[in-house]
C-alpha positions, 0 to 999 in steps of 0.5 A: 500499500505504500506505493499508492500513497505516493500519489493522489486520486482525489477528485477521480472516480474509479470503477472496480469490476470484480470488487466483491472478490479478494483482489478487487477488494484490495484495489477498491480499498487502496484507491479509496484510501488514495482519495478516489470515489469508488464504484464497487461492481460485482455479482454478490450484493452482500459482499458489494455492500460490505466493500462500500461500508468498509470504504465509507467507514474510512471516510471514503465515498463509494457505491455498489453496482450489482452486475455480471461483466 
């Protein structure tokens, strides 16, 4: 995570497909920590909602989109 803290994504919107999986979760949390607004895309509503809650609990902005890309 040190690498992502070297730059800011403030004011950017990041769309993470597969955000309900392990790697997608890591990318979603890391980009949110760098200041991005995150769209969490995935097939599992409960996991997508959990990712959004985790981002919001750290002061970030996120929304869940249930989809199969």
